[in-house]
PAVONU-605698 format. One record per atom (N, C-alpha, C): residue number from 1; y, x, z. Coordinates in steps of 0.2 Angstrom, whole numbers, plus 5000, padded with zeros to 4 digits. Layout:
<rs>
<r><num>NUM</num><c2>Y</c2><c1>X</c1><c3>Z</c3></r>
...
</rs>
This chain:
<rs>
<r><num>1</num><c2>4959</c2><c1>5248</c1><c3>5081</c3></r>
<r><num>1</num><c2>4964</c2><c1>5252</c1><c3>5078</c3></r>
<r><num>1</num><c2>4960</c2><c1>5259</c1><c3>5076</c3></r>
<r><num>2</num><c2>4961</c2><c1>5261</c1><c3>5070</c3></r>
<r><num>2</num><c2>4958</c2><c1>5267</c1><c3>5067</c3></r>
<r><num>2</num><c2>4961</c2><c1>5273</c1><c3>5070</c3></r>
<r><num>3</num><c2>4957</c2><c1>5278</c1><c3>5071</c3></r>
<r><num>3</num><c2>4960</c2><c1>5285</c1><c3>5072</c3></r>
<r><num>3</num><c2>4962</c2><c1>5288</c1><c3>5065</c3></r>
<r><num>4</num><c2>4966</c2><c1>5293</c1><c3>5066</c3></r>
<r><num>4</num><c2>4968</c2><c1>5297</c1><c3>5060</c3></r>
<r><num>4</num><c2>4962</c2><c1>5302</c1><c3>5058</c3></r>
<r><num>5</num><c2>4961</c2><c1>5303</c1><c3>5052</c3></r>
<r><num>5</num><c2>4956</c2><c1>5309</c1><c3>5050</c3></r>
<r><num>5</num><c2>4960</c2><c1>5315</c1><c3>5050</c3></r>
<r><num>6</num><c2>4957</c2><c1>5320</c1><c3>5050</c3></r>
<r><num>6</num><c2>4960</c2><c1>5327</c1><c3>5050</c3></r>
<r><num>6</num><c2>4964</c2><c1>5328</c1><c3>5043</c3></r>
<r><num>7</num><c2>4962</c2><c1>5325</c1><c3>5038</c3></r>
<r><num>7</num><c2>4966</c2><c1>5325</c1><c3>5032</c3></r>
<r><num>7</num><c2>4972</c2><c1>5322</c1><c3>5032</c3></r>
<r><num>8</num><c2>4972</c2><c1>5316</c1><c3>5035</c3></r>
<r><num>8</num><c2>4978</c2><c1>5312</c1><c3>5036</c3></r>
<r><num>8</num><c2>4983</c2><c1>5315</c1><c3>5041</c3></r>
<r><num>9</num><c2>4981</c2><c1>5318</c1><c3>5046</c3></r>
<r><num>9</num><c2>4985</c2><c1>5322</c1><c3>5050</c3></r>
<r><num>9</num><c2>4988</c2><c1>5328</c1><c3>5047</c3></r>
<r><num>10</num><c2>4984</c2><c1>5331</c1><c3>5043</c3></r>
<r><num>10</num><c2>4987</c2><c1>5337</c1><c3>5039</c3></r>
<r><num>10</num><c2>4992</c2><c1>5335</c1><c3>5034</c3></r>
<r><num>11</num><c2>4991</c2><c1>5330</c1><c3>5031</c3></r>
<r><num>11</num><c2>4996</c2><c1>5327</c1><c3>5025</c3></r>
<r><num>11</num><c2>5002</c2><c1>5324</c1><c3>5029</c3></r>
<r><num>12</num><c2>5001</c2><c1>5322</c1><c3>5035</c3></r>
<r><num>12</num><c2>5007</c2><c1>5319</c1><c3>5038</c3></r>
<r><num>12</num><c2>5012</c2><c1>5325</c1><c3>5040</c3></r>
<r><num>13</num><c2>5009</c2><c1>5331</c1><c3>5042</c3></r>
<r><num>13</num><c2>5013</c2><c1>5337</c1><c3>5043</c3></r>
<r><num>13</num><c2>5016</c2><c1>5339</c1><c3>5037</c3></r>
<r><num>14</num><c2>5013</c2><c1>5339</c1><c3>5031</c3></r>
<r><num>14</num><c2>5015</c2><c1>5341</c1><c3>5025</c3></r>
<r><num>14</num><c2>5021</c2><c1>5337</c1><c3>5023</c3></r>
<r><num>15</num><c2>5020</c2><c1>5330</c1><c3>5023</c3></r>
<r><num>15</num><c2>5026</c2><c1>5326</c1><c3>5022</c3></r>
<r><num>15</num><c2>5032</c2><c1>5327</c1><c3>5026</c3></r>
<r><num>16</num><c2>5031</c2><c1>5328</c1><c3>5032</c3></r>
<r><num>16</num><c2>5037</c2><c1>5330</c1><c3>5037</c3></r>
<r><num>16</num><c2>5040</c2><c1>5336</c1><c3>5034</c3></r>
<r><num>17</num><c2>5036</c2><c1>5341</c1><c3>5032</c3></r>
<r><num>17</num><c2>5039</c2><c1>5347</c1><c3>5030</c3></r>
<r><num>17</num><c2>5043</c2><c1>5346</c1><c3>5023</c3></r>
<r><num>18</num><c2>5040</c2><c1>5342</c1><c3>5019</c3></r>
<r><num>18</num><c2>5044</c2><c1>5340</c1><c3>5013</c3></r>
<r><num>18</num><c2>5050</c2><c1>5336</c1><c3>5015</c3></r>
<r><num>19</num><c2>5050</c2><c1>5332</c1><c3>5020</c3></r>
<r><num>19</num><c2>5056</c2><c1>5328</c1><c3>5022</c3></r>
<r><num>19</num><c2>5062</c2><c1>5333</c1><c3>5024</c3></r>
<r><num>20</num><c2>5059</c2><c1>5338</c1><c3>5028</c3></r>
<r><num>20</num><c2>5064</c2><c1>5343</c1><c3>5030</c3></r>
<r><num>20</num><c2>5067</c2><c1>5347</c1><c3>5025</c3></r>
<r><num>21</num><c2>5063</c2><c1>5349</c1><c3>5020</c3></r>
<r><num>21</num><c2>5066</c2><c1>5352</c1><c3>5014</c3></r>
<r><num>21</num><c2>5071</c2><c1>5348</c1><c3>5010</c3></r>
<r><num>22</num><c2>5069</c2><c1>5341</c1><c3>5010</c3></r>
<r><num>22</num><c2>5074</c2><c1>5336</c1><c3>5006</c3></r>
<r><num>22</num><c2>5081</c2><c1>5336</c1><c3>5010</c3></r>
<r><num>23</num><c2>5080</c2><c1>5336</c1><c3>5017</c3></r>
<r><num>23</num><c2>5086</c2><c1>5336</c1><c3>5021</c3></r>
<r><num>23</num><c2>5090</c2><c1>5342</c1><c3>5020</c3></r>
<r><num>24</num><c2>5087</c2><c1>5348</c1><c3>5020</c3></r>
<r><num>24</num><c2>5091</c2><c1>5354</c1><c3>5018</c3></r>
<r><num>24</num><c2>5094</c2><c1>5354</c1><c3>5011</c3></r>
<r><num>25</num><c2>5090</c2><c1>5352</c1><c3>5006</c3></r>
<r><num>25</num><c2>5093</c2><c1>5352</c1><c3>5000</c3></r>
<r><num>25</num><c2>5099</c2><c1>5347</c1><c3>5000</c3></r>
<r><num>26</num><c2>5099</c2><c1>5341</c1><c3>5003</c3></r>
<r><num>26</num><c2>5104</c2><c1>5336</c1><c3>5003</c3></r>
<r><num>26</num><c2>5110</c2><c1>5339</c1><c3>5007</c3></r>
<r><num>27</num><c2>5109</c2><c1>5343</c1><c3>5012</c3></r>
<r><num>27</num><c2>5114</c2><c1>5346</c1><c3>5016</c3></r>
<r><num>27</num><c2>5118</c2><c1>5351</c1><c3>5012</c3></r>
<r><num>28</num><c2>5114</c2><c1>5355</c1><c3>5008</c3></r>
<r><num>28</num><c2>5117</c2><c1>5360</c1><c3>5004</c3></r>
<r><num>28</num><c2>5121</c2><c1>5357</c1><c3>4999</c3></r>
<r><num>29</num><c2>5118</c2><c1>5352</c1><c3>4996</c3></r>
<r><num>29</num><c2>5122</c2><c1>5348</c1><c3>4990</c3></r>
<r><num>29</num><c2>5128</c2><c1>5345</c1><c3>4993</c3></r>
<r><num>30</num><c2>5128</c2><c1>5342</c1><c3>4999</c3></r>
<r><num>30</num><c2>5134</c2><c1>5339</c1><c3>5002</c3></r>
<r><num>30</num><c2>5139</c2><c1>5344</c1><c3>5003</c3></r>
<r><num>31</num><c2>5137</c2><c1>5350</c1><c3>5006</c3></r>
<r><num>31</num><c2>5142</c2><c1>5355</c1><c3>5008</c3></r>
<r><num>31</num><c2>5145</c2><c1>5358</c1><c3>5001</c3></r>
<r><num>32</num><c2>5141</c2><c1>5359</c1><c3>4996</c3></r>
<r><num>32</num><c2>5143</c2><c1>5361</c1><c3>4990</c3></r>
<r><num>32</num><c2>5148</c2><c1>5356</c1><c3>4986</c3></r>
<r><num>33</num><c2>5146</c2><c1>5350</c1><c3>4987</c3></r>
<r><num>33</num><c2>5151</c2><c1>5345</c1><c3>4984</c3></r>
<r><num>33</num><c2>5157</c2><c1>5344</c1><c3>4988</c3></r>
<r><num>34</num><c2>5157</c2><c1>5346</c1><c3>4994</c3></r>
<r><num>34</num><c2>5164</c2><c1>5346</c1><c3>4998</c3></r>
<r><num>34</num><c2>5168</c2><c1>5352</c1><c3>4996</c3></r>
<r><num>35</num><c2>5165</c2><c1>5357</c1><c3>4994</c3></r>
<r><num>35</num><c2>5168</c2><c1>5363</c1><c3>4992</c3></r>
<r><num>35</num><c2>5170</c2><c1>5363</c1><c3>4985</c3></r>
<r><num>36</num><c2>5168</c2><c1>5358</c1><c3>4981</c3></r>
<r><num>36</num><c2>5169</c2><c1>5358</c1><c3>4974</c3></r>
<r><num>36</num><c2>5176</c2><c1>5359</c1><c3>4972</c3></r>
<r><num>37</num><c2>5181</c2><c1>5357</c1><c3>4976</c3></r>
<r><num>37</num><c2>5188</c2><c1>5357</c1><c3>4974</c3></r>
<r><num>37</num><c2>5190</c2><c1>5365</c1><c3>4974</c3></r>
<r><num>38</num><c2>5187</c2><c1>5369</c1><c3>4978</c3></r>
<r><num>38</num><c2>5189</c2><c1>5376</c1><c3>4979</c3></r>
<r><num>38</num><c2>5186</c2><c1>5381</c1><c3>4974</c3></r>
<r><num>39</num><c2>5179</c2><c1>5380</c1><c3>4972</c3></r>
<r><num>39</num><c2>5176</c2><c1>5385</c1><c3>4968</c3></r>
<r><num>39</num><c2>5171</c2><c1>5381</c1><c3>4963</c3></r>
<r><num>40</num><c2>5171</c2><c1>5383</c1><c3>4957</c3></r>
<r><num>40</num><c2>5167</c2><c1>5380</c1><c3>4952</c3></r>
<r><num>40</num><c2>5160</c2><c1>5381</c1><c3>4953</c3></r>
<r><num>41</num><c2>5158</c2><c1>5387</c1><c3>4956</c3></r>
<r><num>41</num><c2>5151</c2><c1>5389</c1><c3>4957</c3></r>
<r><num>41</num><c2>5147</c2><c1>5384</c1><c3>4962</c3></r>
<r><num>42</num><c2>5151</c2><c1>5381</c1><c3>4967</c3></r>
<r><num>42</num><c2>5148</c2><c1>5376</c1><c3>4971</c3></r>
<r><num>42</num><c2>5146</c2><c1>5370</c1><c3>4967</c3></r>
<r><num>43</num><c2>5150</c2><c1>5368</c1><c3>4962</c3></r>
<r><num>43</num><c2>5149</c2><c1>5362</c1><c3>4958</c3></r>
<r><num>43</num><c2>5142</c2><c1>5363</c1><c3>4955</c3></r>
<r><num>44</num><c2>5140</c2><c1>5369</c1><c3>4952</c3></r>
<r><num>44</num><c2>5134</c2><c1>5370</c1><c3>4949</c3></r>
<r><num>44</num><c2>5128</c2><c1>5369</c1><c3>4954</c3></r>
<r><num>45</num><c2>5129</c2><c1>5370</c1><c3>4960</c3></r>
<r><num>45</num><c2>5124</c2><c1>5369</c1><c3>4965</c3></r>
<r><num>45</num><c2>5123</c2><c1>5362</c1><c3>4967</c3></r>
<r><num>46</num><c2>5129</c2><c1>5358</c1><c3>4967</c3></r>
<r><num>46</num><c2>5129</c2><c1>5351</c1><c3>4969</c3></r>
<r><num>46</num><c2>5127</c2><c1>5346</c1><c3>4964</c3></r>
<r><num>47</num><c2>5128</c2><c1>5348</c1><c3>4957</c3></r>
<r><num>47</num><c2>5126</c2><c1>5344</c1><c3>4952</c3></r>
<r><num>47</num><c2>5119</c2><c1>5341</c1><c3>4952</c3></r>
<r><num>48</num><c2>5114</c2><c1>5346</c1><c3>4952</c3></r>
<r><num>48</num><c2>5107</c2><c1>5344</c1><c3>4951</c3></r>
<r><num>48</num><c2>5104</c2><c1>5341</c1><c3>4958</c3></r>
<r><num>49</num><c2>5108</c2><c1>5341</c1><c3>4963</c3></r>
<r><num>49</num><c2>5105</c2><c1>5339</c1><c3>4970</c3></r>
<r><num>49</num><c2>5101</c2><c1>5332</c1><c3>4969</c3></r>
<r><num>50</num><c2>5104</c2><c1>5327</c1><c3>4966</c3></r>
<r><num>50</num><c2>5100</c2><c1>5320</c1><c3>4966</c3></r>
<r><num>50</num><c2>5094</c2><c1>5321</c1><c3>4962</c3></r>
<r><num>51</num><c2>5094</c2><c1>5325</c1><c3>4957</c3></r>
<r><num>51</num><c2>5087</c2><c1>5326</c1><c3>4953</c3></r>
<r><num>51</num><c2>5082</c2><c1>5330</c1><c3>4957</c3></r>
<r><num>52</num><c2>5085</c2><c1>5335</c1><c3>4961</c3></r>
<r><num>52</num><c2>5080</c2><c1>5339</c1><c3>4965</c3></r>
<r><num>52</num><c2>5077</c2><c1>5334</c1><c3>4971</c3></r>
<r><num>53</num><c2>5082</c2><c1>5330</c1><c3>4974</c3></r>
<r><num>53</num><c2>5079</c2><c1>5325</c1><c3>4979</c3></r>
<r><num>53</num><c2>5074</c2><c1>5320</c1><c3>4976</c3></r>
<r><num>54</num><c2>5075</c2><c1>5318</c1><c3>4970</c3></r>
<r><num>54</num><c2>5071</c2><c1>5313</c1><c3>4967</c3></r>
<r><num>54</num><c2>5064</c2><c1>5317</c1><c3>4966</c3></r>
<r><num>55</num><c2>5064</c2><c1>5323</c1><c3>4964</c3></r>
<r><num>55</num><c2>5058</c2><c1>5326</c1><c3>4963</c3></r>
<r><num>55</num><c2>5054</c2><c1>5328</c1><c3>4969</c3></r>
<r><num>56</num><c2>5058</c2><c1>5329</c1><c3>4975</c3></r>
<r><num>56</num><c2>5055</c2><c1>5330</c1><c3>4981</c3></r>
<r><num>56</num><c2>5052</c2><c1>5324</c1><c3>4984</c3></r>
<r><num>57</num><c2>5055</c2><c1>5318</c1><c3>4983</c3></r>
<r><num>57</num><c2>5053</c2><c1>5312</c1><c3>4985</c3></r>
<r><num>57</num><c2>5046</c2><c1>5310</c1><c3>4981</c3></r>
<r><num>58</num><c2>5046</c2><c1>5311</c1><c3>4975</c3></r>
<r><num>58</num><c2>5040</c2><c1>5310</c1><c3>4971</c3></r>
<r><num>58</num><c2>5034</c2><c1>5314</c1><c3>4973</c3></r>
<r><num>59</num><c2>5035</c2><c1>5320</c1><c3>4975</c3></r>
<r><num>59</num><c2>5030</c2><c1>5325</c1><c3>4977</c3></r>
<r><num>59</num><c2>5028</c2><c1>5322</c1><c3>4984</c3></r>
<r><num>60</num><c2>5032</c2><c1>5320</c1><c3>4988</c3></r>
<r><num>60</num><c2>5030</c2><c1>5318</c1><c3>4995</c3></r>
<r><num>60</num><c2>5026</c2><c1>5311</c1><c3>4994</c3></r>
<r><num>61</num><c2>5028</c2><c1>5307</c1><c3>4990</c3></r>
<r><num>61</num><c2>5024</c2><c1>5301</c1><c3>4988</c3></r>
<r><num>61</num><c2>5017</c2><c1>5302</c1><c3>4986</c3></r>
<r><num>62</num><c2>5017</c2><c1>5307</c1><c3>4982</c3></r>
<r><num>62</num><c2>5010</c2><c1>5309</c1><c3>4979</c3></r>
<r><num>62</num><c2>5006</c2><c1>5312</c1><c3>4985</c3></r>
<r><num>63</num><c2>5009</c2><c1>5316</c1><c3>4989</c3></r>
<r><num>63</num><c2>5005</c2><c1>5319</c1><c3>4994</c3></r>
<r><num>63</num><c2>5003</c2><c1>5314</c1><c3>4999</c3></r>
<r><num>64</num><c2>5007</c2><c1>5309</c1><c3>5001</c3></r>
<r><num>64</num><c2>5005</c2><c1>5304</c1><c3>5006</c3></r>
<r><num>64</num><c2>5000</c2><c1>5300</c1><c3>5003</c3></r>
<r><num>65</num><c2>5000</c2><c1>5298</c1><c3>4996</c3></r>
<r><num>65</num><c2>4995</c2><c1>5294</c1><c3>4993</c3></r>
<r><num>65</num><c2>4988</c2><c1>5297</c1><c3>4993</c3></r>
<r><num>66</num><c2>4988</c2><c1>5304</c1><c3>4992</c3></r>
<r><num>66</num><c2>4982</c2><c1>5308</c1><c3>4992</c3></r>
<r><num>66</num><c2>4978</c2><c1>5307</c1><c3>4999</c3></r>
<r><num>67</num><c2>4982</c2><c1>5307</c1><c3>5004</c3></r>
<r><num>67</num><c2>4979</c2><c1>5306</c1><c3>5011</c3></r>
<r><num>67</num><c2>4975</c2><c1>5300</c1><c3>5012</c3></r>
<r><num>68</num><c2>4977</c2><c1>5295</c1><c3>5008</c3></r>
<r><num>68</num><c2>4974</c2><c1>5288</c1><c3>5009</c3></r>
<r><num>68</num><c2>4967</c2><c1>5287</c1><c3>5006</c3></r>
<r><num>69</num><c2>4965</c2><c1>5292</c1><c3>5002</c3></r>
<r><num>69</num><c2>4958</c2><c1>5292</c1><c3>4999</c3></r>
<r><num>69</num><c2>4952</c2><c1>5292</c1><c3>5004</c3></r>
</rs>
């Protein structure tokens, strides 16, 4: 079994941070979607949530892939 390099350990923490960011964005989007019936402003927050999550997932993939070099 191989041990992790310092770069792999650092990138693992970065990906965990990105996953936490994605969770917060999803939570805000969910809450904004739930409140959409009451205020139109929340709808403007909720609408781009899937796009933002896709961008965050792409960045996390690239960061994780860079650690394998």
